[in-house]
N, CA and C atoms of all chains as a GROMACS GRO file, in nm:
protein
  642
    1MET      N    1  15.886  17.740  11.717
    1MET     CA    2  15.769  17.784  11.794
    1MET      C    3  15.704  17.663  11.864
    2ILE      N    4  15.664  17.681  11.992
    2ILE     CA    5  15.614  17.566  12.069
    2ILE      C    6  15.493  17.503  12.000
    3ALA      N    7  15.400  17.588  11.950
    3ALA     CA    8  15.276  17.535  11.889
    3ALA      C    9  15.305  17.434  11.779
    4GLU      N   10  15.414  17.456  11.707
    4GLU     CA   11  15.446  17.366  11.594
    4GLU      C   12  15.507  17.235  11.642
    5THR      N   13  15.567  17.236  11.760
    5THR     CA   14  15.637  17.115  11.807
    5THR      C   15  15.551  17.030  11.902
    6LEU      N   16  15.429  17.073  11.927
    6LEU     CA   17  15.342  16.996  12.017
    6LEU      C   18  15.309  16.861  11.955
    7LEU      N   19  15.272  16.765  12.043
    7LEU     CA   20  15.226  16.636  11.992
    7LEU      C   21  15.087  16.656  11.931
    8ASN      N   22  15.047  16.558  11.848
    8ASN     CA   23  14.922  16.575  11.774
    8ASN      C   24  14.801  16.607  11.861
    9TRP      N   25  14.783  16.528  11.972
    9TRP     CA   26  14.664  16.553  12.056
    9TRP      C   27  14.671  16.688  12.127
   10ASP      N   28  14.795  16.736  12.156
   10ASP     CA   29  14.807  16.869  12.216
   10ASP      C   30  14.777  16.977  12.113
   11LYS      N   31  14.816  16.948  11.988
   11LYS     CA   32  14.786  17.045  11.880
   11LYS      C   33  14.635  17.057  11.864
   12THR      N   34  14.565  16.942  11.875
   12THR     CA   35  14.419  16.944  11.864
   12THR      C   36  14.359  17.025  11.978
   13GLU      N   37  14.413  17.006  12.098
   13GLU     CA   38  14.361  17.080  12.214
   13GLU      C   39  14.381  17.231  12.194
   14LEU      N   40  14.500  17.266  12.148
   14LEU     CA   41  14.529  17.408  12.125
   14LEU      C   42  14.437  17.464  12.016
   15ALA      N   43  14.416  17.382  11.910
   15ALA     CA   44  14.328  17.428  11.802
   15ALA      C   45  14.186  17.450  11.854
   16GLU      N   46  14.141  17.361  11.945
   16GLU     CA   47  14.006  17.377  12.001
   16GLU      C   48  13.995  17.503  12.086
   17VAL      N   49  14.100  17.531  12.162
   17VAL     CA   50  14.100  17.654  12.243
   17VAL      C   51  14.097  17.776  12.151
   18LEU      N   52  14.177  17.771  12.046
   18LEU     CA   53  14.180  17.884  11.952
   18LEU      C   54  14.044  17.900  11.884
   19ALA      N   55  13.983  17.786  11.845
   19ALA     CA   56  13.855  17.793  11.774
   19ALA      C   57  13.745  17.843  11.865
   20SER      N   58  13.745  17.797  11.990
   20SER     CA   59  13.634  17.834  12.078
   20SER      C   60  13.650  17.975  12.136
   21GLU      N   61  13.775  18.017  12.160
   21GLU     CA   62  13.791  18.145  12.230
   21GLU      C   63  13.849  18.260  12.146
   22TYR      N   64  13.934  18.228  12.052
   22TYR     CA   65  14.003  18.338  11.984
   22TYR      C   66  13.964  18.360  11.838
   23ALA      N   67  13.906  18.256  11.778
   23ALA     CA   68  13.874  18.271  11.634
   23ALA      C   69  13.737  18.335  11.617
   24GLU      N   70  13.727  18.422  11.519
   24GLU     CA   71  13.598  18.482  11.481
   24GLU      C   72  13.532  18.386  11.382
   25PRO      N   73  13.399  18.398  11.365
   25PRO     CA   74  13.333  18.313  11.264
   25PRO      C   75  13.401  18.322  11.127
   26ASP      N   76  13.445  18.442  11.090
   26ASP     CA   77  13.510  18.460  10.960
   26ASP      C   78  13.641  18.380  10.951
   27ASP      N   79  13.711  18.371  11.065
   27ASP     CA   80  13.837  18.294  11.065
   27ASP      C   81  13.809  18.146  11.039
   28LEU      N   82  13.703  18.097  11.103
   28LEU     CA   83  13.668  17.956  11.084
   28LEU      C   84  13.629  17.930  10.939
   29ILE      N   85  13.553  18.026  10.882
   29ILE     CA   86  13.510  18.009  10.742
   29ILE      C   87  13.630  18.019  10.648
   30GLU      N   88  13.724  18.107  10.685
   30GLU     CA   89  13.842  18.120  10.600
   30GLU      C   90  13.926  17.992  10.602
   31ALA      N   91  13.930  17.929  10.721
   31ALA     CA   92  14.008  17.805  10.732
   31ALA      C   93  13.938  17.690  10.658
   32PHE      N   94  13.804  17.687  10.669
   32PHE     CA   95  13.727  17.579  10.604
   32PHE      C   96  13.607  17.642  10.531
   33PRO      N   97  13.626  17.688  10.409
   33PRO     CA   98  13.518  17.761  10.339
   33PRO      C   99  13.388  17.680  10.328
   34ALA      N  100  13.397  17.548  10.321
   34ALA     CA  101  13.275  17.466  10.300
   34ALA      C  102  13.178  17.474  10.418
   35ILE      N  103  13.227  17.505  10.537
   35ILE     CA  104  13.139  17.500  10.655
   35ILE      C  105  13.037  17.613  10.657
   36ALA      N  106  13.053  17.712  10.569
   36ALA     CA  107  12.958  17.824  10.568
   36ALA      C  108  12.830  17.791  10.493
   37LYS      N  109  12.830  17.676  10.420
   37LYS     CA  110  12.710  17.640  10.346
   37LYS      C  111  12.604  17.588  10.442
   38ALA      N  112  12.490  17.654  10.439
   38ALA     CA  113  12.385  17.621  10.535
   38ALA      C  114  12.335  17.479  10.521
   39GLY      N  115  12.330  17.428  10.398
   39GLY     CA  116  12.271  17.298  10.375
   39GLY      C  117  12.353  17.181  10.422
   40THR      N  118  12.474  17.206  10.463
   40THR     CA  119  12.561  17.094  10.500
   40THR      C  120  12.565  17.069  10.650
   41MET      N  121  12.467  17.122  10.722
   41MET     CA  122  12.467  17.102  10.868
   41MET      C  123  12.424  16.958  10.900
   42GLU      N  124  12.511  16.881  10.962
   42GLU     CA  125  12.479  16.742  10.990
   42GLU      C  126  12.366  16.733  11.092
   43GLU      N  127  12.285  16.630  11.076
   43GLU     CA  128  12.166  16.612  11.159
   43GLU      C  129  12.202  16.608  11.308
   44ASP      N  130  12.306  16.530  11.344
   44ASP     CA  131  12.338  16.517  11.486
   44ASP      C  132  12.394  16.648  11.544
   45LEU      N  133  12.465  16.724  11.459
   45LEU     CA  134  12.515  16.855  11.506
   45LEU      C  135  12.398  16.949  11.531
   46LEU      N  136  12.299  16.940  11.442
   46LEU     CA  137  12.181  17.026  11.457
   46LEU      C  138  12.107  16.992  11.586
   47GLU      N  139  12.091  16.862  11.610
   47GLU     CA  140  12.023  16.816  11.733
   47GLU      C  141  12.095  16.873  11.856
   48GLU      N  142  12.227  16.855  11.854
   48GLU     CA  143  12.309  16.899  11.967
   48GLU      C  144  12.298  17.051  11.986
   49PHE      N  145  12.300  17.120  11.873
   49PHE     CA  146  12.293  17.266  11.876
   49PHE      C  147  12.157  17.311  11.932
   50ILE      N  148  12.050  17.246  11.885
   50ILE     CA  149  11.916  17.283  11.933
   50ILE      C  150  11.902  17.253  12.082
   51GLU      N  151  11.958  17.138  12.126
   51GLU     CA  152  11.951  17.103  12.268
   51GLU      C  153  12.011  17.214  12.355
   52ARG      N  154  12.121  17.269  12.308
   52ARG     CA  155  12.191  17.368  12.390
   52ARG      C  156  12.133  17.509  12.376
   53ASN      N  157  12.074  17.538  12.257
   53ASN     CA  158  12.036  17.678  12.232
   53ASN      C  159  11.888  17.700  12.204
   54TRP      N  160  11.802  17.609  12.253
   54TRP     CA  161  11.662  17.616  12.214
   54TRP      C  162  11.594  17.747  12.256
   55LYS      N  163  11.638  17.804  12.368
   55LYS     CA  164  11.573  17.929  12.412
   55LYS      C  165  11.604  18.042  12.314
   56ILE      N  166  11.730  18.050  12.273
   56ILE     CA  167  11.769  18.155  12.178
   56ILE      C  168  11.698  18.134  12.046
   57ILE      N  169  11.690  18.007  12.004
   57ILE     CA  170  11.624  17.979  11.875
   57ILE      C  171  11.476  18.018  11.882
   58LEU      N  172  11.412  17.987  11.994
   58LEU     CA  173  11.268  18.020  12.005
   58LEU      C  174  11.245  18.170  12.002
   59SER      N  175  11.345  18.245  12.047
   59SER     CA  176  11.327  18.391  12.050
   59SER      C  177  11.317  18.451  11.910
   60ILE      N  178  11.356  18.376  11.805
   60ILE     CA  179  11.342  18.432  11.670
   60ILE      C  180  11.203  18.406  11.612
   61PHE      N  181  11.123  18.325  11.682
   61PHE     CA  182  10.988  18.296  11.631
   61PHE      C  183  10.888  18.400  11.679
   62ASN      N  184  10.786  18.419  11.598
   62ASN     CA  185  10.676  18.508  11.635
   62ASN      C  186  10.593  18.440  11.744
   63VAL      N  187  10.559  18.514  11.851
   63VAL     CA  188  10.490  18.453  11.965
   63VAL      C  189  10.354  18.395  11.923
   64ASP      N  190  10.279  18.470  11.839
   64ASP     CA  191  10.148  18.420  11.795
   64ASP      C  192  10.161  18.289  11.718
   65ALA      N  193  10.264  18.284  11.633
   65ALA     CA  194  10.286  18.161  11.555
   65ALA      C  195  10.320  18.044  11.648
   66LEU      N  196  10.396  18.074  11.754
   66LEU     CA  197  10.430  17.969  11.849
   66LEU      C  198  10.307  17.918  11.922
   67LEU      N  199  10.221  18.014  11.964
   67LEU     CA  200  10.098  17.976  12.034
   67LEU      C  201  10.010  17.888  11.945
   68LYS      N  202  10.000  17.930  11.819
   68LYS     CA  203   9.918  17.856  11.723
   68LYS      C  204   9.974  17.714  11.707
   69TRP      N  205  10.108  17.704  11.701
   69TRP     CA  206  10.172  17.574  11.685
   69TRP      C  207  10.141  17.483  11.804
   70VAL      N  208  10.149  17.542  11.926
   70VAL     CA  209  10.121  17.463  12.047
   70VAL      C  210   9.977  17.414  12.044
   71GLU      N  211   9.885  17.504  12.005
   71GLU     CA  212   9.742  17.467  11.997
   71GLU      C  213   9.721  17.350  11.899
   72ASP      N  214   9.780  17.365  11.780
   72ASP     CA  215   9.767  17.260  11.677
   72ASP      C  216   9.824  17.128  11.726
   73LYS      N  217   9.936  17.142  11.795
   73LYS     CA  218  10.004  17.022  11.846
   73LYS      C  219   9.915  16.950  11.948
   74GLU      N  220   9.854  17.027  12.038
   74GLU     CA  221   9.766  16.967  12.139
   74GLU      C  222   9.647  16.899  12.073
   75LEU      N  223   9.594  16.968  11.972
   75LEU     CA  224   9.479  16.913  11.897
   75LEU      C  225   9.518  16.780  11.832
   76LYS      N  226   9.635  16.780  11.772
   76LYS     CA  227   9.683  16.660  11.704
   76LYS      C  228   9.702  16.545  11.804
   77GLU      N  229   9.759  16.582  11.920
   77GLU     CA  230   9.781  16.480  12.023
   77GLU      C  231   9.649  16.421  12.070
   78ARG      N  232   9.548  16.510  12.089
   78ARG     CA  233   9.416  16.460  12.134
   78ARG      C  234   9.356  16.368  12.028
   79TRP      N  235   9.372  16.410  11.901
   79TRP     CA  236   9.317  16.329  11.792
   79TRP      C  237   9.385  16.193  11.789
   80GLU      N  238   9.516  16.192  11.808
   80GLU     CA  239   9.590  16.064  11.807
   80GLU      C  240   9.546  15.974  11.922
   81GLN      N  241   9.518  16.038  12.039
   81GLN     CA  242   9.470  15.959  12.154
   81GLN      C  243   9.336  15.894  12.121
   82MET      N  244   9.246  15.977  12.062
   82MET     CA  245   9.113  15.927  12.024
   82MET      C  246   9.127  15.813  11.923
   83HIS      N  247   9.218  15.835  11.828
   83HIS     CA  248   9.238  15.736  11.722
   83HIS      C  249   9.285  15.603  11.782
   84SER      N  250   9.381  15.609  11.874
   84SER     CA  251   9.432  15.484  11.931
   84SER      C  252   9.325  15.419  12.019
   85LEU      N  253   9.241  15.502  12.084
   85LEU     CA  254   9.131  15.447  12.164
   85LEU      C  255   9.032  15.373  12.074
   86ASN      N  256   9.000  15.434  11.958
   86ASN     CA  257   8.909  15.371  11.862
   86ASN      C  258   8.964  15.238  11.814
   87ILE      N  259   9.094  15.237  11.786
   87ILE     CA  260   9.156  15.112  11.739
   87ILE      C  261   9.143  15.003  11.846
   88GLU      N  262   9.163  15.046  11.972
   88GLU     CA  263   9.153  14.951  12.084
   88GLU      C  264   9.012  14.894  12.094
   89ILE      N  265   8.912  14.985  12.082
   89ILE     CA  266   8.772  14.941  12.092
   89ILE      C  267   8.739  14.846  11.976
   90GLU      N  268   8.784  14.882  11.856
   90GLU     CA  269   8.759  14.796  11.740
   90GLU      C  270   8.820  14.658  11.760
   91HIS      N  271   8.940  14.658  11.815
   91HIS     CA  272   9.009  14.531  11.840
   91HIS      C  273   8.931  14.447  11.940
   92GLU      N  274   8.881  14.511  12.046
   92GLU     CA  275   8.802  14.439  12.147
   92GLU      C  276   8.675  14.382  12.084
   93TYR      N  277   8.612  14.462  11.995
   93TYR     CA  278   8.490  14.417  11.929
   93TYR      C  279   8.519  14.295  11.840
   94ASP      N  280   8.631  14.302  11.764
   94ASP     CA  281   8.668  14.188  11.680
   94ASP      C  282   8.689  14.062  11.763
   95GLU      N  283   8.755  14.081  11.878
   95GLU     CA  284   8.779  13.967  11.967
   95GLU      C  285   8.647  13.907  12.015
   96TYR      N  286   8.552  13.997  12.049
   96TYR     CA  287   8.420  13.954  12.097
   96TYR      C  288   8.350  13.873  11.987
   97VAL      N  289   8.351  13.926  11.862
   97VAL     CA  290   8.285  13.858  11.750
   97VAL      C  291   8.347  13.720  11.725
   98ASN      N  292   8.481  13.717  11.730
   98ASN     CA  293   8.550  13.589  11.708
   98ASN      C  294   8.512  13.487  11.817
   99GLU      N  295   8.508  13.539  11.941
   99GLU     CA  296   8.476  13.452  12.055
   99GLU      C  297   8.335  13.393  12.037
  100GLU      N  298   8.241  13.480  11.999
  100GLU     CA  299   8.103  13.434  11.979
  100GLU      C  300   8.095  13.330  11.868
  101PHE      N  301   8.173  13.355  11.761
  101PHE     CA  302   8.175  13.260  11.650
  101PHE      C  303   8.227  13.123  11.696
  102CYS      N  304   8.336  13.129  11.772
  102CYS     CA  305   8.394  13.004  11.822
  102CYS      C  306   8.293  12.931  11.911
  103LYS      N  307   8.222  13.007  11.995
  103LYS     CA  308   8.123  12.946  12.084
  103LYS      C  309   8.015  12.877  12.000
  104SER      N  310   7.970  12.945  11.893
  104SER     CA  311   7.863  12.887  11.811
  104SER      C  312   7.911  12.759  11.741
  105VAL      N  313   8.038  12.760  11.699
  105VAL     CA  314   8.094  12.639  11.636
  105VAL      C  315   8.097  12.526  11.736
  106LEU      N  316   8.143  12.557  11.859
  106LEU     CA  317   8.149  12.455  11.964
  106LEU      C  318   8.010  12.401  11.996
  107TYR      N  319   7.914  12.496  12.004
  107TYR     CA  320   7.776  12.459  12.034
  107TYR      C  321   7.725  12.362  11.928
  108SER      N  322   7.750  12.395  11.800
  108SER     CA  323   7.706  12.307  11.691
  108SER      C  324   7.771  12.170  11.701
  109ALA      N  325   7.899  12.172  11.735
  109ALA     CA  326   7.970  12.044  11.746
  109ALA      C  327   7.910  11.957  11.855
  110MET      N  328   7.879  12.028  11.970
  110MET     CA  329   7.817  11.957  12.082
  110MET      C  330   7.682  11.898  12.039
  111LEU      N  331   7.607  11.974  11.957
  111LEU     CA  332   7.473  11.936  11.913
  111LEU      C  333   7.478  11.808  11.828
  112PHE      N  334   7.583  11.802  11.744
  112PHE     CA  335   7.591  11.687  11.654
  112PHE      C  336   7.668  11.569  11.712
  113LYS      N  337   7.719  11.590  11.834
  113LYS     CA  338   7.809  11.490  11.892
  113LYS      C  339   7.748  11.348  11.897
  114ASP      N  340   7.627  11.339  11.955
  114ASP     CA  341   7.564  11.208  11.973
  114ASP      C  342   7.457  11.178  11.868
  115THR      N  343   7.454  11.251  11.761
  115THR     CA  344   7.350  11.234  11.660
  115THR      C  345   7.395  11.136  11.551
  116GLU      N  346   7.302  11.056  11.508
  116GLU     CA  347   7.331  10.963  11.398
  116GLU      C  348   7.347  11.043  11.269
  117PRO      N  349   7.435  11.002  11.181
  117PRO     CA  350   7.459  11.081  11.059
  117PRO      C  351   7.333  11.108  10.979
  118GLU      N  352   7.236  11.014  10.978
  118GLU     CA  353   7.116  11.037  10.895
  118GLU      C  354   7.023  11.145  10.953
  119ASN      N  355   7.039  11.176  11.086
  119ASN     CA  356   6.951  11.278  11.147
  119ASN      C  357   7.010  11.420  11.143
  120ILE      N  358   7.132  11.434  11.100
  120ILE     CA  359   7.200  11.566  11.100
  120ILE      C  360   7.124  11.667  11.014
  121GLY      N  361   7.078  11.618  10.898
  121GLY     CA  362   7.004  11.706  10.806
  121GLY      C  363   6.880  11.764  10.874
  122VAL      N  364   6.810  11.683  10.956
  122VAL     CA  365   6.688  11.728  11.026
  122VAL      C  366   6.725  11.839  11.125
  123LEU      N  367   6.835  11.816  11.199
  123LEU     CA  368   6.876  11.915  11.300
  123LEU      C  369   6.915  12.049  11.235
  124ILE      N  370   6.982  12.041  11.121
  124ILE     CA  371   7.022  12.164  11.052
  124ILE      C  372   6.897  12.240  11.009
  125THR      N  373   6.798  12.169  10.956
  125THR     CA  374   6.674  12.235  10.911
  125THR      C  375   6.607  12.302  11.030
  126ARG      N  376   6.607  12.230  11.144
  126ARG     CA  377   6.542  12.285  11.264
  126ARG      C  378   6.615  12.412  11.313
  127SER      N  379   6.744  12.403  11.317
  127SER     CA  380   6.819  12.521  11.366
  127SER      C  381   6.804  12.640  11.273
  128ARG      N  382   6.786  12.615  11.144
  128ARG     CA  383   6.764  12.725  11.048
  128ARG      C  384   6.630  12.792  11.073
  129LYS      N  385   6.530  12.708  11.103
  129LYS     CA  386   6.396  12.762  11.127
  129LYS      C  387   6.395  12.846  11.255
  130SER      N  388   6.468  12.797  11.358
  130SER     CA  389   6.466  12.872  11.485
  130SER      C  390   6.554  12.996  11.471
  131MET      N  391  14.402  17.304  13.116
  131MET     CA  392  14.488  17.312  12.997
  131MET      C  393  14.632  17.272  13.034
  132LYS      N  394  14.693  17.191  12.949
  132LYS     CA  395  14.829  17.145  12.977
  132LYS      C  396  14.928  17.262  12.971
  133TYR      N  397  15.036  17.246  13.046
  133TYR     CA  398  15.137  17.353  13.052
  133TYR      C  399  15.190  17.389  12.913
  134GLU      N  400  15.223  17.282  12.834
  134GLU     CA  401  15.279  17.306  12.700
  134GLU      C  402  15.181  17.382  12.612
  135VAL      N  403  15.053  17.341  12.622
  135VAL     CA  404  14.949  17.404  12.540
  135VAL      C  405  14.934  17.551  12.580
  136LYS      N  406  14.939  17.573  12.712
  136LYS     CA  407  14.926  17.710  12.763
  136LYS      C  408  15.042  17.798  12.714
  137GLU      N  409  15.160  17.739  12.721
  137GLU     CA  410  15.278  17.812  12.675
  137GLU      C  411  15.268  17.845  12.525
  138ALA      N  412  15.222  17.744  12.448
  138ALA     CA  413  15.208  17.766  12.303
  138ALA      C  414  15.106  17.875  12.275
  139LEU      N  415  14.998  17.872  12.355
  139LEU     CA  416  14.894  17.974  12.338
  139LEU      C  417  14.950  18.114  12.368
  140ASN      N  418  15.027  18.122  12.476
  140ASN     CA  419  15.089  18.251  12.510
  140ASN      C  420  15.178  18.301  12.396
  141GLU      N  421  15.249  18.204  12.338
  141GLU     CA  422  15.339  18.239  12.228
  141GLU      C  423  15.260  18.294  12.108
  142ILE      N  424  15.146  18.228  12.082
  142ILE     CA  425  15.061  18.274  11.970
  142ILE      C  426  15.007  18.415  12.000
  143MET      N  427  14.972  18.436  12.127
  143MET     CA  428  14.918  18.568  12.163
  143MET      C  429  15.025  18.677  12.156
  144ASP      N  430  15.150  18.636  12.159
  144ASP     CA  431  15.260  18.733  12.147
  144ASP      C  432  15.284  18.775  12.002
  145ILE      N  433  15.226  18.703  11.908
  145ILE     CA  434  15.243  18.739  11.766
  145ILE      C  435  15.170  18.872  11.745
  146PRO      N  436  15.228  18.966  11.673
  146PRO     CA  437  15.159  19.094  11.650
  146PRO      C  438  15.021  19.070  11.588
  147PRO      N  439  14.919  19.143  11.635
  147PRO     CA  440  14.781  19.118  11.589
  147PRO      C  441  14.766  19.109  11.438
  148ILE      N  442  14.842  19.186  11.366
  148ILE     CA  443  14.828  19.188  11.220
  148ILE      C  444  14.861  19.052  11.156
  149TYR      N  445  14.952  18.976  11.220
  149TYR     CA  446  14.987  18.843  11.168
  149TYR      C  447  14.915  18.730  11.243
  150ARG      N  448  14.868  18.763  11.365
  150ARG     CA  449  14.811  18.658  11.450
  150ARG      C  450  14.692  18.587  11.386
  151ARG      N  451  14.604  18.667  11.324
  151ARG     CA  452  14.482  18.610  11.267
  151ARG      C  453  14.517  18.507  11.158
  152ASP      N  454  14.613  18.543  11.073
  152ASP     CA  455  14.654  18.450  10.968
  152ASP      C  456  14.711  18.321  11.027
  153TYR      N  457  14.788  18.340  11.136
  153TYR     CA  458  14.849  18.224  11.200
  153TYR      C  459  14.740  18.132  11.256
  154ILE      N  460  14.641  18.193  11.324
  154ILE     CA  461  14.532  18.114  11.383
  154ILE      C  462  14.456  18.039  11.274
  155VAL      N  463  14.426  18.108  11.165
  155VAL     CA  464  14.352  18.045  11.053
  155VAL      C  465  14.430  17.925  11.001
  156ARG      N  466  14.557  17.944  10.982
  156ARG     CA  467  14.641  17.835  10.930
  156ARG      C  468  14.648  17.720  11.030
  157TYR      N  469  14.664  17.755  11.156
  157TYR     CA  470  14.673  17.652  11.260
  157TYR      C  471  14.544  17.571  11.268
  158LEU      N  472  14.431  17.640  11.258
  158LEU     CA  473  14.302  17.569  11.262
  158LEU      C  474  14.290  17.476  11.141
  159ARG      N  475  14.327  17.527  11.025
  159ARG     CA  476  14.315  17.446  10.902
  159ARG      C  477  14.396  17.318  10.914
  160GLU      N  478  14.511  17.327  10.981
  160GLU     CA  479  14.600  17.211  10.988
  160GLU      C  480  14.568  17.117  11.105
  161ASN      N  481  14.506  17.172  11.210
  161ASN     CA  482  14.493  17.090  11.331
  161ASN      C  483  14.351  17.071  11.384
  162LEU      N  484  14.254  17.126  11.316
  162LEU     CA  485  14.116  17.109  11.362
  162LEU      C  486  14.039  17.035  11.253
  163SER      N  487  13.947  16.949  11.295
  163SER     CA  488  13.869  16.880  11.191
  163SER      C  489  13.762  16.976  11.139
  164GLU      N  490  13.718  16.951  11.015
  164GLU     CA  491  13.618  17.039  10.954
  164GLU      C  492  13.488  17.032  11.033
  165ARG      N  493  13.459  16.912  11.080
  165ARG     CA  494  13.336  16.892  11.158
  165ARG      C  495  13.336  16.976  11.287
  166ASP      N  496  13.452  16.975  11.358
  166ASP     CA  497  13.461  17.056  11.480
  166ASP      C  498  13.453  17.204  11.447
  167ALA      N  499  13.516  17.240  11.334
  167ALA     CA  500  13.510  17.382  11.294
  167ALA      C  501  13.366  17.424  11.271
  168ARG      N  502  13.288  17.336  11.209
  168ARG     CA  503  13.147  17.368  11.183
  168ARG      C  504  13.071  17.383  11.315
  169ARG      N  505  13.102  17.292  11.408
  169ARG     CA  506  13.035  17.298  11.539
  169ARG      C  507  13.064  17.432  11.607
  170TYR      N  508  13.190  17.475  11.602
  170TYR     CA  509  13.224  17.605  11.664
  170TYR      C  510  13.157  17.721  11.591
  171LEU      N  511  13.147  17.705  11.459
  171LEU     CA  512  13.081  17.812  11.381
  171LEU      C  513  12.934  17.824  11.422
  172PHE      N  514  12.867  17.710  11.440
  172PHE     CA  515  12.726  17.713  11.484
  172PHE      C  516  12.716  17.785  11.617
  173GLU      N  517  12.808  17.748  11.707
  173GLU     CA  518  12.803  17.807  11.841
  173GLU      C  519  12.823  17.958  11.836
  174LYS      N  520  12.911  18.002  11.747
  174LYS     CA  521  12.943  18.144  11.742
  174LYS      C  522  12.836  18.224  11.669
  175THR      N  523  12.771  18.160  11.571
  175THR     CA  524  12.674  18.236  11.492
  175THR      C  525  12.530  18.214  11.538
  176LYS      N  526  12.510  18.108  11.616
  176LYS     CA  527  12.380  18.073  11.676
  176LYS      C  528  12.260  18.101  11.586
  177VAL      N  529  12.178  18.199  11.628
  177VAL     CA  530  12.053  18.228  11.561
  177VAL      C  531  12.073  18.263  11.414
  178HIS      N  532  12.181  18.331  11.386
  178HIS     CA  533  12.209  18.373  11.249
  178HIS      C  534  12.213  18.252  11.157
  179PHE      N  535  12.278  18.145  11.204
  179PHE     CA  536  12.294  18.028  11.119
  179PHE      C  537  12.161  17.956  11.097
  180ILE      N  538  12.085  17.944  11.205
  180ILE     CA  539  11.953  17.877  11.195
  180ILE      C  540  11.863  17.958  11.100
  181ARG      N  541  11.868  18.089  11.116
  181ARG     CA  542  11.785  18.176  11.030
  181ARG      C  543  11.826  18.158  10.883
  182LYS      N  544  11.957  18.149  10.861
  182LYS     CA  545  12.008  18.131  10.725
  182LYS      C  546  11.958  17.997  10.667
  183MET      N  547  11.961  17.894  10.751
  183MET     CA  548  11.914  17.763  10.705
  183MET      C  549  11.766  17.768  10.670
  184MET      N  550  11.691  17.840  10.753
  184MET     CA  551  11.546  17.851  10.726
  184MET      C  552  11.522  17.932  10.599
  185ASP      N  553  11.594  18.043  10.585
  185ASP     CA  554  11.576  18.130  10.467
  185ASP      C  555  11.609  18.055  10.338
  186GLU      N  556  11.711  17.970  10.345
  186GLU     CA  557  11.753  17.900  10.224
  186GLU      C  558  11.677  17.768  10.203
  187GLY      N  559  11.581  17.743  10.294
  187GLY     CA  560  11.492  17.628  10.277
  187GLY      C  561  11.552  17.494  10.312
  188PHE      N  562  11.663  17.492  10.390
  188PHE     CA  563  11.722  17.364  10.427
  188PHE      C  564  11.651  17.301  10.547
  189ILE      N  565  11.583  17.384  10.622
  189ILE     CA  566  11.506  17.331  10.735
  189ILE      C  567  11.383  17.421  10.752
  190SER      N  568  11.270  17.361  10.783
  190SER     CA  569  11.150  17.444  10.799
  190SER      C  570  11.133  17.481  10.946
  191PRO      N  571  11.066  17.594  10.972
  191PRO     CA  572  11.042  17.633  11.111
  191PRO      C  573  10.969  17.523  11.188
  192LEU      N  574  10.880  17.451  11.119
  192LEU     CA  575  10.806  17.343  11.186
  192LEU      C  576  10.899  17.230  11.230
  193ASP      N  577  10.997  17.199  11.146
  193ASP     CA  578  11.094  17.094  11.183
  193ASP      C  579  11.170  17.135  11.308
  194ILE      N  580  11.208  17.262  11.313
  194ILE     CA  581  11.283  17.310  11.430
  194ILE      C  582  11.196  17.300  11.555
  195LEU      N  583  11.068  17.343  11.542
  195LEU     CA  584  10.979  17.337  11.658
  195LEU      C  585  10.956  17.192  11.702
  196GLU      N  586  10.946  17.102  11.604
  196GLU     CA  587  10.929  16.960  11.638
  196GLU      C  588  11.050  16.910  11.717
  197LYS      N  589  11.168  16.953  11.673
  197LYS     CA  590  11.290  16.909  11.741
  197LYS      C  591  11.297  16.969  11.882
  198ILE      N  592  11.249  17.091  11.897
  198ILE     CA  593  11.252  17.154  12.030
  198ILE      C  594  11.147  17.088  12.120
  199GLY      N  595  11.030  17.063  12.065
  199GLY     CA  596  10.926  16.993  12.142
  199GLY      C  597  10.830  17.087  12.211
  200LYS      N  598  10.705  17.038  12.224
  200LYS     CA  599  10.597  17.121  12.281
  200LYS      C  600  10.626  17.163  12.426
  201ASP      N  601  10.680  17.068  12.504
  201ASP     CA  602  10.702  17.098  12.646
  201ASP      C  603  10.797  17.216  12.664
  202ARG      N  604  10.902  17.219  12.582
  202ARG     CA  605  10.999  17.328  12.598
  202ARG      C  606  10.943  17.460  12.544
  203VAL      N  607  10.857  17.451  12.442
  203VAL     CA  608  10.794  17.575  12.393
  203VAL      C  609  10.706  17.632  12.504
  204CYS      N  610  10.631  17.544  12.572
  204CYS     CA  611  10.546  17.590  12.683
  204CYS      C  612  10.634  17.648  12.795
  205GLN      N  613  10.746  17.579  12.819
  205GLN     CA  614  10.840  17.628  12.922
  205GLN      C  615  10.892  17.766  12.884
  206PHE      N  616  10.914  17.786  12.756
  206PHE     CA  617  10.963  17.914  12.705
  206PHE      C  618  10.861  18.026  12.734
  207PHE      N  619  10.732  17.994  12.713
  207PHE     CA  620  10.627  18.093  12.743
  207PHE      C  621  10.625  18.126  12.891
  208HIS      N  622  10.647  18.020  12.970
  208HIS     CA  623  10.647  18.040  13.115
  208HIS      C  624  10.762  18.134  13.154
  209ILE      N  625  10.879  18.110  13.095
  209ILE     CA  626  10.996  18.194  13.125
  209ILE      C  627  10.968  18.338  13.083
  210LYS      N  628  10.910  18.353  12.965
  210LYS     CA  629  10.881  18.489  12.915
  210LYS      C  630  10.781  18.561  13.004
  211SER      N  631  10.681  18.486  13.051
  211SER     CA  632  10.579  18.550  13.135
  211SER      C  633  10.636  18.592  13.270
  212THR      N  634  10.734  18.515  13.321
  212THR     CA  635  10.794  18.553  13.449
  212THR      C  636  10.889  18.672  13.434
  213GLN      N  637  10.942  18.686  13.311
  213GLN     CA  638  11.034  18.798  13.287
  213GLN      C  639  10.959  18.930  13.274
  214SER      N  640  10.839  18.922  13.214
  214SER     CA  641  10.767  19.049  13.189
  214SER      C  642  10.687  19.093  13.312
   0.00000   0.00000   0.00000
């Protein structure tokens, strides 16, 4: 029989044609019983399957549940936007505080630059009072 | 499809139906990878398989919706509204 004498890659091609066009789901399961277990669906196969069949898959969902999911999702997205904005503002505030601190250190350094060591104590007391 | 493959396919189709199914099953077992067989099974059973996975708790409806994405769900509503 020709099918038996084909080269390996041709046998694979013929098997793919048979699997895609002529085999029933039961035939595939009979050939490989393990593939019928739902839990063994590989992640990448699932991704690929969803990419191709998302409209059919969505048709099994309840419309109200889908609407609710979209609403929740939008809410979550808005919350995440607000959250990242808050983080940005906090970061800017921290930068501002650090900058002011650095300025005050520089100012103090400038103040003591030309001062004799024995007068430093007087200047510190004065700056505390002011 | 290659000439040889086409000829082999014709030959398989000439097998009486009562024996053909067994031949195809055997041929698939010997020449198709299990992974490809699973892929074809998903394609053939489509929603049934996803529903089975959800029923048996291997994937949650939320996971599936996350994988599909909000934009496509909205697109789906748009398609449905244009159909009705």
